Phi, psi and omega in degrees: 000140180278173178298121182296342179273354180275113183278349180220068184291151177283339181213139173232150177240119182239152179235136175239129178259121182274159175285167176295142172274177186298322180296319180290325179296328183268000180268114184293340180269000181292141177214164180284126178246346177226130177235135179273130178238097183077200183262001185225001185225142169236151176247120178268130181056061183300150188299317185287351178282348182255009184276343183258130179291133179248128182303133177086357180241116180303143184301326182289349175269357184262005179295132183271155177268326180052050180270135185246136182228140180257141176223169178294327179203139178234132180245130179275184185290350180261358181291141180272167176299322179295321178301313182295315181296314184300328184262001182230269190294330182301328182289349182274344190293327178299317178293320179299317180292342176266001175098011181265150177290149176214147181223136171242120186240121179257127182229138177173166180290164176301130179087006182277347176109019181298311183296320179297316181292316185281319185252307180063215181260130179252108182293141177256083186244100184291330180286332177217079190297339181260015178292146180256145172257163181302327182262012175296137186270189185300320186297309183288328177292320178295314182294322179297314179293322181299313182290332173295318179292322177298316179297319182288339183251010186294339177285340183258328185208159175252124182239125175251137182243127176238147181240139169234160182210115180226164173227152174247114184227121183054042178064021178242132180267127181236139178273116184269358177259000182256137176273353181292149178302139181285134175291138182302331180268358179074189179273154184259152174265144176221130179258123177285146181289139178264189179285171186297330180270005177084000181272155175291135188293342181239035172072021178092359180283157178271183176101179183300143175092354180278138180247167180079011180268150174267125182247146172263111186292127176085004180288126182282154176219150181230137177283138182232154185234004179199161176296326180298321179295319180296317181294329176294320177295319179297321180295314180290323179292326181297332179290344180263000182290151177285126183255128176211074190289134172274181182296327186284338186207109184288349182253010182289140179267342183063025178245000000 
């Protein structure tokens, strides 16, 4: 968790709790293992979830841990896609428009809702290609807002947007925007040399002339001019992902 007095933190850690799926709703042994308490705390294995006897489970296995964890932001199962975006990725756009790097990293077990949160539903609306749906995820919301800001600031600055798309599978890096056959060893990483004090030569900003960055050699990139174009690239690139679905999710890529 970051300093609560910091109004503009460089990093935030947020947790989203998904609702039960249909299989879990129909499981009589299913119980609540995570409870949201306010906007910054979750309780793992809450005490009151172990008070009811569950058939087939010995009582001594039902003791709760009632462990509490604090985060910068916690979203319960009723939070909307807009709620999650407004409190996380949206705050990064000011820095991006000033030339600074930003990263949104989704982590969780298979079936925890990463794809829904990050991608969600992408409307196919030809009359308004950048329209958002209620279930549109962080990626399309971020790109839609980014291009709006670019349009609003075009009198002051010129901003070019390029997209790359890669996956790491079995420790091998693959380019998902390239139609060329994948090399068995994948793409290589190369780290550019930084300044003598280890700092980035341009204050941490991205773009030409920055040193100390890790580059993926041979990774293709395409210039894009709208959120709709980026989502089209993601859709085509996703078809090239390595698929190895586990029992919990038949569409998991395991990458």
